[in-house]
C-alpha positions as CSV (number, residue, x, y, z in Angstrom):
1,X,-16.3,-8.2,-13.0
2,X,-13.6,-5.5,-12.8
3,X,-15.1,-3.1,-10.3
4,X,-15.6,-4.6,-6.9
5,X,-17.3,-3.5,-3.7
6,X,-16.6,-6.7,-1.7
7,X,-15.2,-10.2,-1.7
8,X,-16.4,-13.6,-0.6
9,X,-14.4,-15.3,2.2
10,X,-11.3,-17.1,0.9
11,X,-10.8,-14.9,-2.1
12,X,-7.7,-12.7,-2.5
13,X,-9.0,-9.2,-2.0
14,X,-6.0,-6.8,-1.6
15,X,-2.3,-6.5,-2.3
16,X,0.1,-4.1,-0.8
17,X,3.8,-3.2,-1.1
18,X,6.2,-3.2,1.8
19,X,8.8,-0.9,0.5
20,X,12.3,0.0,1.7
21,X,11.8,3.5,0.1
22,X,8.1,4.5,-0.1
23,X,8.7,7.8,-2.0
24,X,10.8,6.0,-4.6
25,X,8.1,3.3,-4.9
26,X,5.4,5.9,-5.4
27,X,7.4,7.5,-8.2
28,X,8.1,4.1,-9.9
29,X,4.5,2.9,-10.0
30,X,3.3,6.3,-11.1
31,X,5.7,6.1,-14.1
32,X,4.9,2.5,-14.9
33,X,1.2,2.1,-14.1
34,X,0.0,5.6,-13.7
35,X,-1.0,5.1,-10.1
36,X,-1.6,7.9,-7.7
37,X,-0.6,7.5,-4.0
38,X,-3.0,8.8,-1.3
39,X,-1.0,8.6,1.9
40,X,-2.8,8.5,5.2
41,X,-2.1,11.7,7.2
42,X,-2.0,10.1,10.6
43,X,1.1,9.0,12.5
44,X,-0.7,6.0,13.7
45,X,-0.9,4.7,10.1
46,X,2.8,4.2,10.1
47,X,3.4,5.8,6.7
48,X,0.8,3.7,5.0
49,X,-1.1,4.8,1.9
50,X,-3.2,3.5,-1.0
51,X,-2.5,3.5,-4.7
52,X,-5.5,4.6,-6.9
53,X,-6.1,4.4,-10.6
54,X,-8.9,6.5,-12.1
55,X,-10.1,7.1,-8.5
56,X,-10.4,3.4,-7.7
57,X,-8.3,1.8,-4.9
58,X,-6.0,-0.8,-6.5
59,X,-3.2,-1.5,-3.9
60,X,-1.6,-0.4,-0.7
61,X,2.0,0.9,0.0
62,X,3.9,1.3,3.2
63,X,7.4,1.0,4.8
64,X,8.9,-2.5,5.3
65,X,9.0,-3.0,9.0
66,X,12.0,-4.5,10.7
67,X,15.7,-4.0,10.0
68,X,16.9,-5.8,6.9
69,X,13.4,-6.7,5.8
70,X,13.2,-6.8,1.9
71,X,10.7,-5.0,-0.2
72,X,7.9,-7.3,-1.1
73,X,4.3,-7.5,-2.5
74,X,1.9,-9.0,0.0
75,X,-1.4,-10.9,-0.8
76,X,-4.4,-10.6,1.5
77,X,-7.3,-13.1,1.6
78,X,-10.8,-12.1,2.6
79,X,-12.2,-13.6,5.8
80,X,-15.3,-13.0,7.9
81,X,-13.5,-13.9,11.1
82,X,-9.9,-13.1,11.5
83,X,-9.6,-14.7,15.0
84,X,-11.1,-18.0,13.7
85,X,-8.8,-18.0,10.7
86,X,-5.8,-17.5,13.1
87,X,-6.9,-20.5,15.1
88,X,-7.1,-22.6,11.9
89,X,-3.5,-21.5,11.0
90,X,-2.2,-22.7,14.3
91,X,-4.1,-26.0,14.0
92,X,-2.7,-26.5,10.5
93,X,0.9,-26.1,11.7
94,X,1.4,-22.5,10.6
95,X,2.7,-19.6,12.5
96,X,0.8,-16.4,13.4
97,X,3.4,-13.7,12.6
98,X,0.9,-10.8,13.4
99,X,-2.1,-11.5,15.5
100,X,-5.4,-10.1,14.3
101,X,-5.2,-6.3,14.6
102,X,-7.9,-3.7,14.0
103,X,-6.8,-1.0,11.6
104,X,-8.8,2.1,12.6
105,X,-12.3,1.4,11.4
106,X,-11.1,0.0,8.0
107,X,-11.0,-3.6,9.1
108,X,-8.9,-6.3,10.8
109,X,-5.7,-7.8,9.5
110,X,-3.3,-10.6,10.4
111,X,-0.2,-12.2,8.9
112,X,0.7,-15.9,8.9
113,X,3.4,-18.1,7.7
114,X,2.7,-21.5,6.2
115,X,4.8,-24.5,7.0
116,X,6.1,-24.3,3.4
117,X,7.7,-21.0,4.3
118,X,5.3,-18.7,2.4
119,X,3.7,-15.7,4.1
120,X,0.0,-14.8,3.6
121,X,-2.2,-12.0,5.1
122,X,-5.9,-11.9,5.7
123,X,-8.4,-9.0,5.8
124,X,-11.7,-8.9,7.7
125,X,-13.4,-5.9,6.1
126,X,-14.8,-2.9,7.9
127,X,-15.1,0.3,5.9
128,X,-12.4,-0.9,3.5
129,X,-13.5,-3.9,1.4
130,X,-10.4,-4.4,-0.6
131,X,-9.4,-3.5,-4.2
132,X,-12.1,-1.6,-6.0
133,X,-10.6,-2.5,-9.4
134,X,-9.3,-5.9,-10.4
135,X,-8.7,-8.0,-13.6
136,X,-8.1,-5.1,-15.9
137,X,-5.2,-2.7,-16.6
138,X,-3.6,-1.7,-14.3
139,X,-4.9,-3.7,-11.3
140,X,-4.0,-7.1,-9.8
141,X,-5.5,-10.0,-11.6
142,X,-3.9,-13.2,-10.2
143,X,-2.1,-14.4,-7.1
144,X,0.2,-17.4,-7.3
145,X,2.0,-19.3,-4.7
146,X,5.5,-20.3,-5.8
147,X,6.5,-23.0,-3.3
148,X,9.3,-25.4,-2.5
149,X,6.9,-27.8,-0.9
150,X,3.7,-28.4,-2.9
151,X,2.3,-31.1,-0.7
152,X,2.7,-29.1,2.6
153,X,1.2,-26.0,1.0
154,X,-1.8,-28.0,-0.3
155,X,-2.5,-29.3,3.2
156,X,-2.1,-25.9,4.9
157,X,-4.0,-23.7,2.5
158,X,-6.8,-26.2,2.1
159,X,-7.2,-26.4,5.9
160,X,-7.1,-22.7,6.5
161,X,-9.2,-21.3,3.7
162,X,-11.1,-24.3,2.5
163,X,-9.5,-24.2,-0.9
164,X,-9.4,-27.3,-3.1
165,X,-6.3,-27.9,-5.3
166,X,-6.9,-28.8,-9.0
167,X,-3.7,-30.0,-10.7
168,X,-3.3,-29.5,-14.4
169,X,-0.6,-29.4,-17.0
170,X,0.1,-26.1,-18.8
171,X,2.4,-26.7,-21.8
172,X,4.2,-29.5,-19.9
173,X,4.4,-27.7,-16.6
174,X,2.4,-29.0,-13.6
175,X,0.2,-26.2,-12.3
176,X,-2.3,-26.1,-9.5
177,X,-5.4,-23.9,-9.5
178,X,-6.9,-23.2,-6.1
179,X,-10.7,-23.3,-6.2
180,X,-13.2,-21.9,-3.8
181,X,-16.4,-23.7,-4.7
182,X,-16.6,-23.7,-8.5
183,X,-14.4,-20.6,-8.9
184,X,-10.7,-20.5,-9.7
185,X,-9.3,-18.0,-7.2
186,X,-5.5,-18.4,-7.1
187,X,-2.6,-20.6,-8.4
188,X,0.3,-22.6,-7.2
189,X,3.5,-23.9,-8.9
190,X,6.6,-25.6,-7.6
191,X,9.6,-23.4,-7.6
192,X,11.8,-24.0,-10.6
193,X,15.5,-25.0,-10.2
194,X,16.5,-21.7,-11.8
195,X,15.5,-19.8,-8.7
196,X,18.5,-18.9,-6.4
197,X,18.7,-21.5,-3.6
198,X,18.1,-18.8,-0.9
199,X,14.7,-17.8,-2.5
200,X,11.9,-18.8,-0.1
201,X,8.4,-19.9,-1.0
202,X,6.4,-16.8,-1.7
203,X,3.2,-15.4,-3.2
204,X,3.6,-13.6,-6.6
205,X,1.2,-10.9,-7.6
206,X,0.2,-10.5,-11.3
207,X,-0.9,-7.1,-12.6
208,X,-2.9,-6.9,-15.8
209,X,-1.5,-4.5,-18.4
210,X,-2.8,-3.4,-21.8
211,X,0.6,-3.6,-23.6
212,X,3.2,-5.9,-22.1
213,X,6.1,-4.7,-24.2
214,X,5.4,-1.0,-23.5
215,X,5.0,-1.8,-19.7
216,X,8.3,-3.8,-19.5
217,X,10.1,-1.0,-21.4
218,X,8.7,1.7,-19.1
219,X,9.6,-0.4,-16.1
220,X,13.2,-0.8,-17.3
221,X,13.6,2.9,-17.9
222,X,12.3,3.5,-14.4
223,X,14.9,1.2,-12.9
224,X,13.3,-2.2,-12.8
225,X,15.3,-5.4,-13.3
226,X,13.7,-8.0,-15.7
227,X,13.9,-11.5,-14.2
228,X,11.9,-13.3,-16.9
229,X,11.4,-11.6,-20.3
230,X,8.1,-11.8,-22.2
231,X,6.8,-15.3,-22.4
232,X,3.6,-16.9,-23.7
233,X,1.2,-18.7,-21.4
234,X,-2.4,-19.9,-21.8
235,X,-3.8,-16.8,-20.0
236,X,-1.6,-14.4,-22.0
237,X,2.0,-13.0,-22.5
238,X,3.7,-12.2,-19.2
239,X,7.0,-11.1,-17.7
240,X,8.5,-11.1,-14.2
241,X,10.5,-8.2,-12.8
242,X,11.7,-6.6,-9.6
243,X,11.1,-2.9,-8.9
244,X,14.0,-0.6,-8.0
245,X,13.6,-1.6,-4.3
246,X,13.7,-5.3,-5.1
247,X,10.0,-6.3,-4.8
248,X,9.1,-9.0,-7.3
249,X,5.9,-8.8,-9.4
250,X,4.6,-10.1,-12.7
251,X,2.8,-8.2,-15.4
252,X,0.5,-9.9,-17.9
253,X,-1.3,-9.0,-21.1
254,X,-4.4,-11.1,-20.7
255,X,-5.7,-12.6,-24.0
256,X,-9.2,-11.3,-23.2
257,X,-8.0,-7.7,-23.3
258,X,-5.3,-8.0,-25.9
């Protein structure tokens, strides 16, 4: 289902971009994805806004907080109780980077760090339920943990969100699908040796696109750097890039929509 009005607990429900130059990011994603930015006209919002596509909310954007913090795409997981989730994080050996904080009447968020080094956010919905469009161009369709410590990540995310890891081999590569009940909701892969040694464990956001080659070309012309050129995978052809501010993302032309 591509149009959504809510998410079950434990399901990735929102992504947002922490940018070192919000105005430049707004221009880039307009050129590449055709997104429109609706910035919140309230100083208390800290310069945050939402990207929309055809009137549907698809992602958020705001400034990177903290000197020297890089631009990055963040993944949010739905929860019914942010405080209880924060307690599970602590009990599982994780760190609460940002304690549960109410965001106007929109909902409650918190930010955690897993013992494997990856950061994850949660969202307890109020008026804002999450992305209104997913799994079709140009919205997020998959969230994947790229980790340096698979075993530690398995223990942590299973304890915090109740996910169960399902290991499989995709063309000779070991890949874990996170399941919530019978549904596949996210992925996990061990970080390949080709990554620079300073790259930490992180969550990668995949955005569905209708034409991979056209999207990659538009991204390059708009100033993106291509990290991994077009490759085939069971779900479809994908590529990995960084936007002009350095935030990494993946784009994929899913077989179902090709």
